[in-house]
C-alpha positions as CSV (number, residue, x, y, z in Angstrom):
1,M,18.2,31.5,-12.2
2,P,15.4,29.3,-13.4
3,A,14.1,29.5,-16.9
4,A,10.9,31.5,-17.5
5,D,9.4,28.3,-18.9
6,L,10.2,26.1,-15.9
7,W,6.5,25.7,-15.6
8,K,6.3,23.5,-18.7
9,P,8.1,20.4,-17.3
10,V,6.3,21.0,-13.9
11,L,2.9,21.0,-15.5
12,G,4.0,18.1,-17.8
13,R,4.9,16.0,-14.7
14,A,1.5,17.0,-13.2
15,A,-0.4,15.8,-16.3
16,I,1.5,12.5,-16.3
17,A,0.8,11.9,-12.6
18,L,-2.9,12.9,-12.8
19,G,-3.4,10.8,-16.0
20,F,-1.9,7.7,-14.4
21,G,-3.8,8.3,-11.2
22,A,-7.1,8.7,-13.0
23,L,-6.4,5.4,-14.9
24,T,-5.8,3.6,-11.7
25,V,-8.9,4.8,-10.1
26,F,-11.2,3.7,-13.0
27,W,-9.5,0.5,-13.9
28,G,-11.5,-2.4,-12.5
29,S,-9.4,-5.5,-13.0
30,P,-6.0,-4.9,-14.7
31,T,-3.8,-7.9,-15.6
32,E,-0.2,-8.1,-14.4
33,A,1.1,-7.3,-17.9
34,A,-1.2,-4.3,-18.2
35,M,-0.1,-3.2,-14.7
36,G,3.5,-3.4,-15.8
37,W,2.9,-1.3,-19.0
38,A,0.8,1.3,-17.2
39,G,3.1,1.7,-14.2
40,G,6.2,1.4,-16.3
41,S,5.0,4.1,-18.7
42,Y,4.2,6.4,-15.7
43,L,7.7,5.9,-14.2
44,L,9.4,6.3,-17.5
45,A,7.5,9.4,-18.5
46,T,8.1,11.0,-15.1
47,G,11.8,10.2,-15.3
48,V,12.1,11.9,-18.7
49,V,10.3,15.0,-17.5
50,L,12.6,15.2,-14.5
51,I,15.6,15.1,-16.9
52,W,14.0,17.8,-19.0
53,S,13.6,20.0,-15.9
54,V,17.2,19.9,-15.0
55,N,18.2,22.7,-17.4
56,K,15.1,24.6,-16.8
57,A,15.7,24.7,-13.0
58,G,18.6,27.0,-13.5
59,F,21.3,25.0,-11.9
60,P,24.9,26.0,-12.9
61,D,26.7,23.5,-15.1
62,G,28.1,20.7,-13.0
63,A,26.1,21.6,-9.9
64,R,25.4,18.8,-7.5
65,A,21.7,19.6,-7.5
66,G,21.5,19.2,-11.3
67,K,23.4,15.8,-11.0
68,V,21.1,14.6,-8.3
69,L,18.0,15.6,-10.3
70,S,19.4,13.9,-13.4
71,A,20.1,10.8,-11.5
72,A,16.6,10.6,-10.1
73,G,15.2,11.1,-13.5
74,S,17.4,8.5,-15.0
75,L,16.6,6.0,-12.2
76,L,12.9,6.5,-12.7
77,A,13.2,6.1,-16.4
78,G,15.2,2.9,-16.0
79,T,12.9,1.3,-13.4
80,G,10.0,2.3,-15.6
81,A,11.4,0.5,-18.6
82,A,12.1,-2.6,-16.5
83,V,8.7,-2.6,-14.9
84,G,7.1,-2.3,-18.3
85,L,9.1,-5.2,-19.8
86,I,9.0,-7.6,-16.9
87,S,5.5,-8.5,-15.8
88,G,4.6,-9.5,-12.3
89,S,3.3,-8.1,-9.0
90,L,6.6,-8.8,-7.2
91,V,8.6,-7.1,-9.9
92,F,6.3,-4.1,-10.0
93,A,6.2,-3.6,-6.3
94,V,10.0,-4.0,-5.8
95,L,11.2,-2.0,-8.9
96,A,8.5,0.7,-8.5
97,A,9.3,1.0,-4.9
98,L,13.0,1.2,-5.6
99,G,12.5,3.9,-8.3
100,L,10.0,6.0,-6.4
101,G,12.0,5.6,-3.1
102,L,15.3,6.8,-4.5
103,A,13.8,9.5,-6.6
104,G,11.7,10.6,-3.5
105,A,14.9,10.7,-1.4
106,A,16.7,12.7,-4.1
107,E,13.8,15.2,-4.2
108,L,13.7,15.4,-0.4
109,Y,17.5,16.1,-0.5
110,L,17.0,18.8,-3.2
111,G,14.2,20.4,-1.3
112,I,16.3,20.7,1.8
113,R,19.7,21.5,0.3
114,A,19.0,23.3,-3.1
115,R,18.1,26.9,-3.4
116,S,15.2,26.7,-5.9
117,V,11.7,27.9,-6.4
118,L,10.8,24.2,-6.4
119,A,12.4,23.4,-3.0
120,R,9.1,23.2,-1.0
121,D,7.4,21.2,-3.8
122,W,10.4,18.8,-3.8
123,I,10.1,18.2,-0.1
124,V,6.4,17.3,-0.4
125,S,7.0,15.2,-3.5
126,G,9.9,13.5,-1.9
127,V,7.9,12.5,1.1
128,V,5.0,11.3,-1.1
129,G,7.4,9.2,-3.2
130,L,9.0,7.7,-0.1
131,G,5.6,6.9,1.4
132,T,4.5,5.2,-1.8
133,A,7.7,3.2,-2.0
134,V,7.3,2.1,1.6
135,A,3.7,1.0,1.1
136,L,4.0,-0.8,-2.2
137,P,5.6,-4.0,-0.9
138,F,2.8,-4.6,1.6
139,F,0.3,-4.9,-1.2
140,I,2.1,-7.6,-3.4
141,D,-0.3,-10.4,-2.4
142,L,-3.4,-8.3,-3.2
143,G,-2.5,-8.2,-6.9
144,P,-2.3,-5.6,-9.7
145,H,-5.4,-3.6,-8.8
146,A,-4.1,-2.9,-5.2
147,L,-0.6,-2.1,-6.4
148,L,-1.9,0.3,-9.1
149,G,-4.1,1.8,-6.4
150,V,-1.2,2.6,-4.1
151,A,1.0,3.9,-6.9
152,G,-2.0,5.8,-8.4
153,G,-2.8,7.4,-5.0
154,G,0.7,8.7,-4.7
155,A,0.6,10.0,-8.3
156,I,-2.7,11.8,-7.6
157,I,-1.3,13.5,-4.6
158,S,1.9,14.5,-6.4
159,G,0.0,15.5,-9.5
160,V,-2.1,18.0,-7.5
161,L,1.0,19.3,-5.9
162,W,2.8,19.8,-9.2
163,T,-0.3,21.3,-10.9
164,L,-0.4,24.0,-8.2
165,G,3.4,24.5,-8.5
166,G,3.3,24.7,-12.3
167,L,0.4,27.2,-12.4
168,T,2.1,29.4,-9.8
169,L,5.3,29.3,-11.9
170,R,3.4,30.2,-15.0
171,H,1.6,33.0,-13.3
172,D,4.9,34.4,-11.9
173,A,6.5,34.1,-15.4
174,R,3.7,36.2,-16.9
175,S,4.1,38.8,-14.2
176,V,7.9,39.0,-14.8
177,S,7.4,39.3,-18.6
178,A,4.7,42.0,-18.1
179,E,7.0,44.0,-15.9
180,A,9.8,43.8,-18.5
181,V,7.5,45.2,-21.2
182,N,6.6,48.1,-19.0
């Protein structure tokens, strides 16, 4: 049974994704170092929020779904730290693609296999993550602006998805608590 406040990490993830996406839209000419810090911070923060959501999602202790979500969050956090510390278009494209691709595959797996209120959102988010991961390496030669644009585009799509999911969860949590009072 998911926690009543599952909406908090979901909306947190949405805010991180939309903030990063907005940054990439309005940033005219980022340097490679700035791209690394911005993209690395996005991946790191998203990974931390995924780890935070493991307990809130209501998986039993030791459940495979919880382990998969923890692994995805840890992988994103690790690739985010690496991208932030090591500058370069090639590093950004490869490591961000690796992190987003594996986390996307984990979310797709969870969406198909896990019984959760987030299953449909995980499927869409997984496909977006995989799509972003596949596209990133094709933009290495175009530089930081293009790489941030691809990553930011995926972030905006998933940010809108997670905003809708988080608001729905929050509304449903209010309805359940109002019924419990009556």
